[in-house]
C-alpha angles and dihedrals in degrees: 000000000000090000092051090049090052092052094047091052092052093049089048090060090048090050092055092048093061096041095238119203112173118076115257124235091185141344125217097172115128120228117240114257090038121137127207088262088074087074091064094054141075086249090073118097087220131070117261100214105057148093108000143098120289115273091013124119123210089242087066093047101042124076128189107216121195106242140141116280116274126231093276101027108101104232109251092007110065130025142202121259133200130220113209138198128212137162088279094060095107112135119211112191085186141356091266097041109063112166099216090156091066138055107210139179115159135158122217127198107256094228094045099096099161097264101050125116095265086087097046136079115359118326135168119214113208126194140146121215132193140174124254105220089202093053105038121180118243101243093197083079130061118245131194108210105172125010146152112231114197121242091253093053088232101116145003110239091204134000135190107213140180135181129038098346123198113239096022120118116285112263094020113156105262091210095079134108105233122191113198132182127230109341093215092060118107104248103018107232121235106221099181143336135191138169110276090230115189126239096031136088114243106212121206133187112184113189110203115194101193089180096055096029094235138132129210123191126211122183146174140149131248111327097349115118116254117260130194109262101171141001167286084269122179105251128157104243096156121123098067111228139145134310118231127203120187138047129319104181113196124208129253126228144093128274095020110171098174111034092189095060109020138062136051129308120176121233130234095041126168106176133154148175125207121222131186143162092032117173144120126230135193107250097188107145092021097292104159121156116228103181141012094271089071110034108139141290131241117301117280095017121138126257111230122241091250110049116218119266090252094064132073143181111248111268126206123246131194102244145357116266 
């Protein structure tokens, strides 16, 4: 409990530094001065048990690269982190269920147990994502980088993907970030895509209206404020569940019946994805942070009658970019 209190105190200082205004549902930003050992302790905002290869610890998986502050990382207070994949990234949910078809390393918010308030009401998930030029992904494979998995483990209500993605148009550039809606929909809806350009932070705000069953996408790069790109779009986000941040690398091959256990994965891999500015805010009343000057207040606080100039209610657009 002492470690958790220390972490909370550090993040409170970071919150004050960026003049946060929307109530926080959770905060996954990492205090400056941390080491990878943080991710093995109660002080981490993430769980320590899942999702990772057997016999690995998150301190072996997570790196802390030296980079400029992202849009929602308060400069000097919170820092980016990287989730890596290796040959040992074979997740085993049980002794009889070893997912040899995948390579997986994903962080999950410690308080997000599948039935908590982060999947109720109206919430906006914020995160920034960036390539590591020293640990490039293999775009002949499909990767899931951020997703919400429902509480019954029967669908993903949204997924940010990259690589050679099943169901996308033939010949599509594999070096894209592609945000799709519920994967059980027919057809699956493309919410947004953009080139996964190197050496920049790609900033996302995903407003999830669990009451109306809609999704709104906001996007920018580096220090540019977020802007609404698409939505609100009808999308089945019911079923609550847990958010995943990391890399789920799918296999390649023909005639695969069980993607979790079949297919080809190369050996000798050293891959990674960088995350930053990760938090969720309560967007009841249209409170959505667009820049680091308005990035949430402490959980359970009250949104004022007049939202700050740096927030906006999601607006509709004509089509997805």
